[in-house]
C-alpha positions as CSV (number, residue, x, y, z in Angstrom):
1,M,29.0,-8.3,5.9
2,P,25.4,-8.1,4.9
3,R,24.6,-6.5,1.6
4,I,21.6,-4.1,2.0
5,A,19.8,-2.1,-0.7
6,L,18.1,1.1,0.3
7,V,15.5,1.5,-2.4
8,T,14.6,4.9,-3.8
9,C,13.4,6.4,-7.1
10,R,14.8,8.6,-9.8
11,P,14.8,12.3,-9.1
12,G,12.0,14.3,-10.8
13,P,9.9,17.5,-10.5
14,E,7.2,15.7,-8.5
15,V,9.6,13.8,-6.3
16,A,10.8,15.3,-3.0
17,A,14.4,14.8,-1.8
18,D,14.8,12.0,0.8
19,L,16.8,13.7,3.5
20,D,16.9,10.5,5.6
21,L,18.6,8.4,2.9
22,P,22.2,9.6,3.2
23,V,21.9,9.6,7.0
24,L,20.6,6.0,7.0
25,A,23.1,4.7,4.4
26,G,26.0,6.2,6.3
27,A,24.8,4.7,9.6
28,L,24.4,1.3,8.1
29,T,27.8,1.4,6.5
30,R,29.4,2.4,9.8
31,A,27.6,-0.5,11.5
32,G,29.3,-2.9,9.1
33,A,26.8,-3.4,6.3
34,D,27.7,-3.2,2.6
35,T,25.0,-0.6,1.8
36,A,23.9,0.6,-1.6
37,V,21.3,3.3,-2.5
38,V,19.5,2.0,-5.6
39,E,16.6,3.0,-7.8
40,W,13.7,0.5,-8.0
41,D,13.4,0.7,-11.7
42,D,17.1,0.5,-12.6
43,P,17.3,-2.5,-14.9
44,A,21.0,-2.9,-14.2
45,V,20.5,-3.8,-10.5
46,D,21.0,-7.4,-9.5
47,W,18.5,-7.7,-6.7
48,A,19.6,-11.3,-6.0
49,G,23.0,-9.9,-4.9
50,F,21.5,-8.3,-1.8
51,D,20.6,-10.0,1.4
52,L,17.9,-7.4,2.1
53,A,16.2,-4.7,0.1
54,V,14.5,-2.0,2.2
55,I,12.0,0.2,0.4
56,R,12.6,3.7,1.5
57,S,11.7,6.6,-0.9
58,T,10.0,5.1,-4.0
59,W,7.9,8.2,-4.0
60,D,6.8,7.9,-7.7
61,Y,5.1,4.5,-7.1
62,S,1.6,5.8,-6.8
63,W,1.4,6.9,-10.4
64,R,3.3,3.9,-11.6
65,A,1.6,1.3,-9.4
66,T,1.4,-1.5,-11.9
67,E,5.1,-1.3,-12.7
68,F,6.0,-0.9,-9.1
69,L,4.0,-3.9,-7.8
70,A,5.5,-6.0,-10.6
71,W,9.0,-5.0,-9.4
72,A,8.1,-5.7,-5.8
73,R,6.9,-9.2,-6.7
74,K,10.1,-9.8,-8.8
75,C,12.5,-8.4,-6.1
76,G,10.8,-10.3,-3.3
77,G,11.2,-13.5,-5.4
78,V,15.0,-13.3,-5.4
79,T,15.8,-11.7,-2.0
80,R,14.2,-10.5,1.2
81,L,12.1,-7.4,0.6
82,A,10.9,-5.1,3.4
83,N,8.1,-4.7,3.6
84,P,7.1,-8.0,1.8
85,A,5.6,-7.8,-1.7
86,H,2.1,-9.0,-0.5
87,V,2.0,-6.3,2.2
88,V,3.1,-3.7,-0.4
89,R,0.4,-4.8,-2.8
90,W,-2.3,-4.6,-0.1
91,N,-1.2,-1.2,1.2
92,A,-0.7,0.4,-2.2
93,D,-4.4,0.7,-2.7
94,K,-6.2,2.8,0.0
95,R,-9.2,0.6,-0.2
96,Y,-7.4,-1.2,2.7
97,L,-9.3,1.4,4.8
98,G,-12.4,-0.6,4.2
99,D,-10.6,-3.7,5.5
100,L,-9.6,-1.8,8.7
101,A,-13.2,-0.5,9.2
102,A,-14.6,-4.0,8.7
103,A,-12.3,-5.3,11.4
104,G,-13.5,-2.7,13.8
105,V,-10.6,-0.2,13.6
106,P,-11.7,3.4,14.0
107,T,-11.1,5.0,10.6
108,V,-12.2,8.1,8.7
109,P,-15.4,7.2,6.8
110,T,-14.6,6.6,3.1
111,R,-16.5,6.1,-0.1
112,Y,-14.9,4.9,-3.3
113,L,-15.8,6.0,-6.8
114,A,-14.3,3.9,-9.6
115,P,-14.2,5.0,-13.3
116,G,-17.7,4.6,-14.7
117,E,-19.5,4.7,-11.4
118,P,-22.1,7.5,-10.7
119,V,-20.7,10.5,-8.9
120,G,-22.4,11.4,-5.6
121,L,-20.9,14.2,-3.4
122,P,-21.9,15.5,0.0
123,D,-24.3,18.4,0.2
124,D,-24.0,19.2,3.9
125,H,-20.3,19.3,4.8
126,D,-16.8,19.8,3.5
127,Y,-15.2,16.8,2.0
128,V,-11.9,15.5,0.5
129,V,-11.4,13.9,-2.9
130,K,-8.2,12.0,-3.5
131,P,-7.0,8.8,-5.3
132,T,-6.8,5.4,-3.8
133,S,-3.2,5.2,-5.1
134,G,-1.5,8.4,-4.0
135,A,1.2,9.9,-1.9
136,G,2.2,13.4,-0.7
137,A,-1.3,14.8,-1.2
138,R,-1.0,14.3,-5.0
139,F,-4.4,14.7,-6.7
140,A,-6.0,15.6,-3.3
141,A,-8.3,18.5,-2.6
142,R,-10.8,19.8,-0.1
143,Y,-14.2,21.1,-1.2
144,S,-17.2,22.7,0.3
145,P,-20.7,21.7,-0.9
146,H,-21.0,24.7,-3.3
147,E,-17.8,23.5,-5.2
148,H,-19.3,20.3,-6.6
149,A,-18.6,21.4,-10.2
150,T,-14.8,21.7,-9.5
151,A,-14.8,18.4,-7.7
152,V,-16.6,16.7,-10.6
153,R,-13.9,18.0,-13.0
154,Q,-11.2,16.5,-10.7
155,L,-13.0,13.2,-10.6
156,A,-13.3,13.2,-14.4
157,R,-9.6,13.7,-14.8
158,M,-8.7,11.1,-12.2
159,H,-11.0,8.6,-13.8
160,A,-9.6,9.4,-17.3
161,E,-6.2,8.5,-15.9
162,G,-7.5,5.2,-14.5
163,F,-7.6,6.2,-10.8
164,T,-10.3,5.2,-8.4
165,A,-11.3,8.1,-6.2
166,M,-11.9,8.3,-2.5
167,V,-14.4,10.7,-0.9
168,Q,-14.1,11.4,2.8
169,P,-15.6,14.0,5.1
170,Y,-13.1,16.8,5.9
171,V,-12.2,16.0,9.5
172,E,-12.4,19.4,11.2
173,G,-10.2,18.1,14.1
174,I,-7.2,18.3,11.8
175,D,-7.4,22.1,12.0
176,V,-7.3,21.9,15.8
177,T,-5.1,19.0,16.9
178,G,-3.4,18.3,13.6
179,E,-2.5,14.9,12.2
180,R,-0.3,12.5,14.2
181,A,2.1,10.0,12.7
182,L,3.1,7.1,14.9
183,Q,6.2,5.4,13.4
184,F,6.9,1.8,14.2
185,F,10.2,-0.1,13.3
186,G,11.1,-3.6,14.1
187,G,7.7,-4.2,15.7
188,R,8.0,-1.4,18.3
189,L,7.0,2.3,18.5
190,L,10.0,4.3,17.2
191,H,8.7,7.8,17.6
192,A,5.8,10.1,16.8
193,S,5.3,13.4,15.0
194,R,2.5,15.9,14.5
195,K,1.8,18.1,11.5
196,G,-0.7,20.7,10.5
197,A,-3.5,20.5,7.9
198,V,-2.2,19.9,4.3
199,L,-5.4,20.7,2.3
200,A,-6.2,24.4,2.5
201,P,-9.5,25.6,1.1
202,G,-9.2,26.6,-2.5
203,T,-6.0,24.8,-3.2
204,A,-6.2,23.1,-6.6
205,Y,-6.0,19.3,-6.6
206,D,-3.1,19.4,-9.1
207,A,-1.1,22.0,-7.2
208,R,2.1,21.0,-5.5
209,K,1.5,20.8,-1.7
210,V,3.6,20.9,1.4
211,A,3.2,17.3,2.6
212,H,4.3,17.8,6.2
213,P,3.6,21.4,7.3
214,G,4.6,22.4,10.8
215,L,6.1,19.0,11.6
216,E,7.0,18.7,15.3
217,V,7.9,16.0,17.8
218,W,4.8,14.4,19.4
219,R,4.2,12.1,22.4
220,P,1.3,9.8,21.5
221,T,-1.5,9.3,24.0
222,D,-2.5,5.9,25.2
223,A,-5.6,6.1,23.0
224,E,-3.6,6.9,19.9
225,L,-1.2,4.1,20.6
226,A,-4.1,1.6,21.1
227,V,-5.7,2.6,17.8
228,A,-2.4,2.3,15.9
229,E,-1.6,-1.1,17.3
230,R,-5.1,-2.3,16.6
231,A,-4.7,-1.2,13.0
232,L,-1.4,-2.9,12.6
233,S,-2.7,-6.1,14.0
234,T,-5.2,-6.4,11.1
235,V,-2.5,-6.2,8.4
236,P,-2.1,-9.4,6.4
237,G,1.3,-10.7,7.3
238,A,1.7,-8.2,10.2
239,P,4.5,-10.2,11.9
240,E,6.6,-9.7,8.8
241,L,6.5,-5.9,8.9
242,L,9.9,-4.1,9.3
243,Y,8.4,-0.6,9.4
244,A,5.0,1.1,9.5
245,R,3.5,4.5,10.0
246,V,0.0,5.1,11.3
247,D,-1.5,8.5,10.6
248,L,-4.2,9.5,13.0
249,V,-6.7,12.4,13.3
250,D,-9.4,13.2,15.8
251,G,-13.0,12.4,14.8
252,P,-16.0,14.4,15.7
253,D,-16.1,12.6,19.1
254,G,-12.6,13.7,19.8
255,E,-11.2,10.1,19.6
256,P,-8.4,9.1,17.3
257,R,-9.1,7.6,13.9
258,V,-6.9,6.1,11.2
259,M,-6.4,8.5,8.3
260,E,-3.9,6.4,6.5
261,L,-1.6,3.4,7.2
262,E,1.7,3.7,5.5
263,L,3.5,0.4,4.9
264,V,5.2,1.0,1.5
265,E,7.6,4.0,1.7
266,P,6.9,6.2,4.7
267,N,9.1,9.1,5.5
268,L,10.9,8.4,8.8
269,F,11.5,12.1,9.7
270,L,15.0,11.2,11.1
271,S,16.1,14.8,11.0
272,L,13.3,15.5,13.5
273,H,14.2,12.4,15.5
274,P,18.0,11.9,15.2
275,G,18.0,9.6,18.2
276,S,16.0,7.1,16.2
277,V,18.8,6.4,13.7
278,G,20.4,3.8,15.9
279,P,17.3,1.8,16.6
280,V,16.4,1.8,12.9
281,V,19.9,0.5,11.9
282,E,19.6,-2.2,14.6
283,A,16.2,-3.3,13.4
284,I,17.4,-3.5,9.7
285,L,20.4,-5.5,10.6
286,S,18.4,-8.0,12.7
287,H,15.5,-8.3,10.3
């Protein structure tokens, strides 16, 4: 009987409930696994006692990145961690988008502003400011060119807290065709979903946002699947991935581009795709 840890975080005001967790834990237990739901920062957990630790909803990691990456390294040193610690480290900083772009993967154009660097913001189009370490649209906002003063205040706060900022053009296609999430598990496409725009004009960067508005089942196009697979092929240690989510939007040319690549703790949306529970369990047990 394999011992499997499903890794989550402590509940808190900024942490959403993981509705997939009890479903997945129950399904693994019924399939014969000794399954435990554990918090990544619980000092009492003996990680060496598990055959596999699967990161699921460690949704506080983005504002505790140093601690979390140290835990991943430690956990991966005593048991199998999915995804592996070196993949988690690479993906926890959204500067990986630069690596994808350099490899020829279509991505949303991105500039990075580290603390102390001069601030330059677009004057001719709407844009998005967000941290390179973030999840659930935390510290993310959409601005028009006449809102530079507010954007500068956001950058100042982010830099004061040690965050590097990302500046991207607001992709107008999100308002038309939404954002598509292609979910992979065990090296295969598991399912896909589509959601509406998260960043409404005028919403404060520090306001709580609905991370997945209007979520619905989606059937990916051949072009979307090709871009997603191309992105995944560039990941360091790609053959070791247990799970991945590729978030796509349509660029100005109408072609799909990578918005984000989620390899740390992507929501699986199993309530929307109940038929995916079995394949997920099978992939975990055979990993």
